[in-house]
C-alpha positions as CSV (number, residue, x, y, z in Angstrom):
1,X,-0.7,28.6,-2.6
2,X,-1.4,28.3,1.6
3,X,-1.0,25.2,3.3
4,X,-4.7,25.5,4.5
5,X,-6.2,25.5,1.2
6,X,-3.6,22.8,-0.6
7,X,-5.0,19.8,-2.0
8,X,-2.0,16.8,-2.0
9,X,-2.4,14.5,-4.7
10,X,-1.5,10.6,-4.2
11,X,-1.3,7.7,-6.8
12,X,-1.6,4.3,-5.1
13,X,-0.5,1.5,-7.0
14,X,-1.2,-1.9,-5.6
15,X,-0.9,-5.7,-7.0
16,X,1.5,-5.4,-9.7
17,X,2.7,-9.1,-9.8
18,X,5.5,-9.0,-12.4
19,X,7.3,-11.9,-13.2
20,X,10.4,-12.8,-14.2
21,X,12.1,-10.8,-17.3
22,X,11.8,-10.8,-19.6
23,X,7.9,-10.1,-19.3
24,X,4.8,-12.1,-20.8
25,X,2.4,-10.6,-22.4
26,X,0.5,-9.4,-19.5
27,X,3.0,-7.6,-17.6
28,X,4.2,-6.2,-20.9
29,X,0.4,-4.6,-21.0
30,X,0.8,-3.6,-17.1
31,X,3.7,-1.3,-18.2
32,X,1.9,-0.3,-21.4
33,X,-1.1,0.7,-19.3
34,X,0.9,2.4,-17.1
35,X,2.9,4.1,-19.5
36,X,0.2,5.4,-21.3
37,X,-1.3,6.8,-17.7
38,X,1.0,8.8,-16.5
39,X,1.7,10.3,-19.7
40,X,-1.9,12.1,-18.6
41,X,-2.1,12.0,-14.9
42,X,1.4,13.2,-13.3
43,X,0.8,15.7,-11.5
44,X,0.6,13.9,-8.2
45,X,3.0,14.7,-4.9
46,X,3.3,10.8,-4.0
47,X,2.9,7.2,-6.0
48,X,2.7,4.8,-3.2
49,X,2.9,1.5,-3.8
50,X,1.2,-1.3,-1.8
51,X,2.8,-4.6,-2.2
52,X,3.0,-7.5,-4.5
53,X,5.3,-5.7,-6.9
54,X,5.7,-9.4,-8.4
55,X,5.8,-12.7,-8.6
56,X,8.6,-14.0,-6.2
57,X,8.3,-17.3,-6.7
58,X,9.1,-16.5,-10.7
59,X,12.0,-13.9,-9.8
60,X,15.2,-14.7,-10.6
61,X,16.9,-11.1,-11.0
62,X,15.5,-8.5,-8.8
63,X,16.4,-6.1,-10.6
64,X,15.2,-7.1,-14.2
65,X,12.2,-7.5,-12.8
66,X,11.1,-3.9,-11.1
67,X,14.1,-1.7,-13.4
68,X,11.2,-1.5,-16.1
69,X,8.8,-0.2,-13.5
70,X,10.9,2.3,-11.6
71,X,12.3,3.5,-15.0
72,X,9.1,3.8,-16.0
73,X,8.4,6.1,-12.9
74,X,11.5,8.2,-12.7
75,X,10.4,10.0,-16.0
76,X,8.2,11.8,-13.5
77,X,8.9,14.2,-10.7
78,X,6.6,13.1,-8.5
79,X,7.9,11.0,-4.9
80,X,8.0,7.5,-5.2
81,X,7.5,5.1,-1.7
82,X,7.1,1.6,-1.4
83,X,5.9,-1.5,1.1
84,X,5.9,-5.0,0.4
85,X,2.9,-7.7,0.2
86,X,3.5,-11.5,0.8
87,X,4.5,-12.7,-2.2
88,X,7.2,-10.1,-2.8
89,X,9.3,-12.4,-0.7
90,X,8.5,-15.9,-2.0
91,X,11.6,-16.2,-3.5
92,X,15.6,-17.4,-2.8
93,X,15.4,-13.3,-2.1
94,X,15.1,-12.0,1.5
95,X,13.1,-9.2,2.5
96,X,16.6,-6.7,2.5
97,X,17.2,-7.6,-0.9
98,X,13.6,-6.6,-1.9
99,X,14.3,-3.6,0.3
100,X,17.5,-2.6,-1.5
101,X,16.1,-2.2,-5.0
102,X,14.6,1.1,-3.6
103,X,18.0,2.3,-5.0
104,X,16.5,2.4,-8.5
105,X,14.1,4.8,-7.6
106,X,15.6,8.3,-8.6
107,X,12.7,10.4,-6.6
108,X,12.4,8.3,-3.5
109,X,9.7,9.8,-0.6
110,X,12.2,10.7,2.1
111,X,11.8,8.6,5.0
112,X,11.1,9.4,8.6
113,X,11.1,7.8,11.5
114,X,12.3,4.4,9.8
115,X,11.9,1.6,12.0
116,X,13.2,-2.5,10.8
117,X,10.7,-4.7,13.2
118,X,10.8,-8.6,12.7
119,X,12.6,-8.0,9.1
120,X,9.7,-5.3,8.5
121,X,10.5,-1.5,7.9
122,X,7.9,0.8,9.0
123,X,8.1,4.6,8.2
124,X,6.0,8.1,7.6
125,X,6.4,10.1,5.2
126,X,5.1,14.5,5.5
127,X,3.2,16.0,2.9
128,X,2.6,19.3,3.9
129,X,1.4,19.5,6.9
130,X,-0.1,15.9,6.6
131,X,1.9,12.5,7.9
132,X,1.3,9.4,5.7
133,X,2.3,6.2,7.9
134,X,3.3,3.0,5.9
135,X,3.5,-0.9,7.6
136,X,5.0,-3.7,6.2
137,X,2.0,-6.1,6.5
138,X,4.2,-9.0,6.8
139,X,3.3,-12.1,4.9
140,X,2.3,-15.2,6.3
141,X,1.4,-16.1,10.3
142,X,4.1,-17.1,12.5
143,X,1.9,-20.1,13.5
144,X,1.3,-21.2,9.8
145,X,3.0,-24.5,10.4
146,X,1.7,-25.4,13.8
147,X,-2.0,-25.7,12.6
148,X,-2.9,-22.7,13.1
149,X,-6.1,-20.8,11.2
150,X,-3.9,-17.5,10.6
151,X,-2.9,-17.7,7.2
152,X,-1.9,-14.1,6.6
153,X,0.6,-12.2,9.4
154,X,-0.4,-9.8,11.7
155,X,0.7,-6.4,12.4
156,X,3.5,-6.9,15.1
157,X,3.1,-5.6,18.3
158,X,6.4,-3.9,18.0
159,X,4.7,-1.9,14.5
160,X,1.8,-0.6,16.8
161,X,4.2,0.8,19.2
162,X,6.3,2.7,16.4
163,X,2.9,4.2,14.9
164,X,2.2,5.3,18.9
165,X,5.9,7.0,18.7
166,X,6.1,8.3,15.5
167,X,2.4,10.3,16.1
168,X,2.9,11.6,19.4
169,X,2.8,14.8,18.4
170,X,0.0,14.6,16.3
171,X,-3.9,14.7,17.6
172,X,-7.4,14.8,15.9
173,X,-6.8,17.9,14.3
174,X,-4.5,16.2,11.8
175,X,-6.0,14.4,8.5
176,X,-3.0,12.0,8.2
177,X,-3.5,8.5,5.9
178,X,-1.7,5.2,6.3
179,X,-0.4,2.1,3.9
180,X,-0.2,-1.4,4.1
181,X,-0.6,-4.5,1.6
182,X,-3.4,-6.4,4.2
183,X,-6.2,-5.6,5.3
184,X,-6.8,-4.9,9.0
185,X,-9.2,-6.8,11.2
186,X,-11.5,-4.6,11.2
187,X,-12.5,-4.3,7.5
188,X,-14.7,-7.4,8.2
189,X,-16.7,-4.7,10.3
190,X,-16.5,-1.9,8.2
191,X,-17.9,-3.9,5.2
192,X,-21.4,-3.7,7.2
193,X,-21.5,0.1,7.1
194,X,-22.2,0.9,3.9
195,X,-19.8,1.3,1.1
196,X,-18.9,2.5,-2.0
197,X,-16.9,0.5,-4.8
198,X,-16.3,-3.5,-5.1
199,X,-16.5,-6.1,-2.6
200,X,-16.1,-8.9,-4.8
201,X,-14.2,-11.4,-2.2
202,X,-14.2,-12.4,1.3
203,X,-11.7,-9.6,3.1
204,X,-8.5,-11.9,3.3
205,X,-7.0,-10.5,6.9
206,X,-5.4,-11.9,9.4
207,X,-7.4,-13.9,12.1
208,X,-4.9,-12.5,15.2
209,X,-6.2,-8.4,15.6
210,X,-2.8,-7.0,17.4
211,X,-4.2,-4.0,17.7
212,X,-3.6,-1.6,15.0
213,X,-6.8,-0.4,14.8
214,X,-7.2,0.5,18.4
215,X,-4.4,2.4,17.9
216,X,-5.1,4.8,15.5
217,X,-9.0,5.1,17.2
218,X,-7.0,6.6,20.5
219,X,-4.3,9.0,18.3
220,X,-7.5,10.2,16.0
221,X,-4.9,11.7,13.4
222,X,-5.0,8.7,10.6
223,X,-8.5,9.5,9.2
224,X,-8.6,7.1,6.3
225,X,-5.9,3.7,5.6
226,X,-5.6,1.8,1.7
227,X,-4.5,-1.6,1.8
228,X,-4.2,-3.9,-1.5
229,X,-4.1,-7.5,-1.3
230,X,-7.7,-8.7,-2.3
231,X,-7.6,-8.5,-6.4
232,X,-11.4,-7.9,-6.0
233,X,-11.9,-5.5,-3.7
234,X,-11.7,-2.1,-4.3
235,X,-14.4,-0.4,-1.9
236,X,-14.2,2.7,0.4
237,X,-15.4,1.7,3.6
238,X,-15.7,3.5,7.3
239,X,-15.8,2.4,10.7
240,X,-15.6,3.8,13.8
241,X,-14.8,7.0,12.2
242,X,-11.9,5.6,10.2
243,X,-11.7,5.4,6.1
244,X,-10.8,1.6,5.7
245,X,-10.6,1.4,2.2
246,X,-8.7,-0.7,-1.0
247,X,-6.9,0.2,-3.6
248,X,-7.8,-1.1,-7.1
249,X,-5.6,-4.0,-8.2
250,X,-3.2,-2.5,-11.4
251,X,-1.4,-5.5,-13.1
252,X,-3.0,-7.9,-15.3
253,X,-0.6,-10.9,-14.3
254,X,-3.0,-11.9,-11.6
255,X,-6.2,-13.0,-11.3
256,X,-9.3,-10.4,-11.3
257,X,-12.5,-9.3,-12.2
258,X,-12.0,-5.8,-11.7
259,X,-10.7,-3.3,-14.5
260,X,-6.9,-2.4,-13.9
261,X,-6.3,0.6,-13.0
262,X,-5.1,3.3,-9.4
263,X,-6.8,4.9,-6.7
264,X,-6.5,8.4,-6.4
265,X,-6.2,10.0,-3.1
266,X,-6.9,13.4,-2.2
267,X,-5.7,15.2,1.0
268,X,-7.0,18.7,2.2
269,X,-8.9,19.3,5.3
270,X,-10.9,16.3,4.2
271,X,-9.8,13.3,2.1
272,X,-11.8,12.1,-0.8
273,X,-10.8,9.3,-3.5
274,X,-11.3,8.1,-7.2
275,X,-10.8,5.3,-8.9
276,X,-9.5,6.0,-12.4
277,X,-9.3,2.5,-14.4
278,X,-6.6,2.0,-17.6
């Protein structure tokens, strides 16, 4: 199929929240539902996991917790990419230990422009002519213990510069996307406009705005960003021409009144999405 007619399919998993193996009933349910889902839906170019794969405080063995998920995904030919959330590092394991478990993935997506800043890895991927940018949005504010109102970490300025460097050859003619765990502050403004999907809780973004959205607007190539983090939100919205969207909570071992599932993202000369529930 000519590139201009090619539609690329991404499956976003988010907030799986596995605990320590042997798994409890809810974790077993997550794996069972994913197994059933991928047996029917496996024609993806990329499975993108946007953080909170586990309850870090509960985890004693990273491999025991994450291997069942990766072994399930390894049965298929699609590429797999991961970024992390605030709960993934709430344990005795540091983020480097957590990233090392990606060696369990049989078909990892090729990371381009990988850079680690403040112990967070940012990287990009290519799907044909489309670039995919991945930011590690971190966990909690540097000033959490200094009476700051900022609970969640902001994107670091170095991560904003990384994007400007990685996207230097891109322009508004491109149709690119981005993924991270914690939503950007601009999600608060986007939700004032028309949106599709469910807003079931307040947006849990950092208060501090470190400028990533401005960089996206200036560069013009990223047409939509997808976050996780907020278990009761799965909406798609638009602010200043950029889609500010959520995935759909995937794991059963966390609170939410949403039906569990995935967000399917189709990219061609435009971006369309669909929530597929289990």
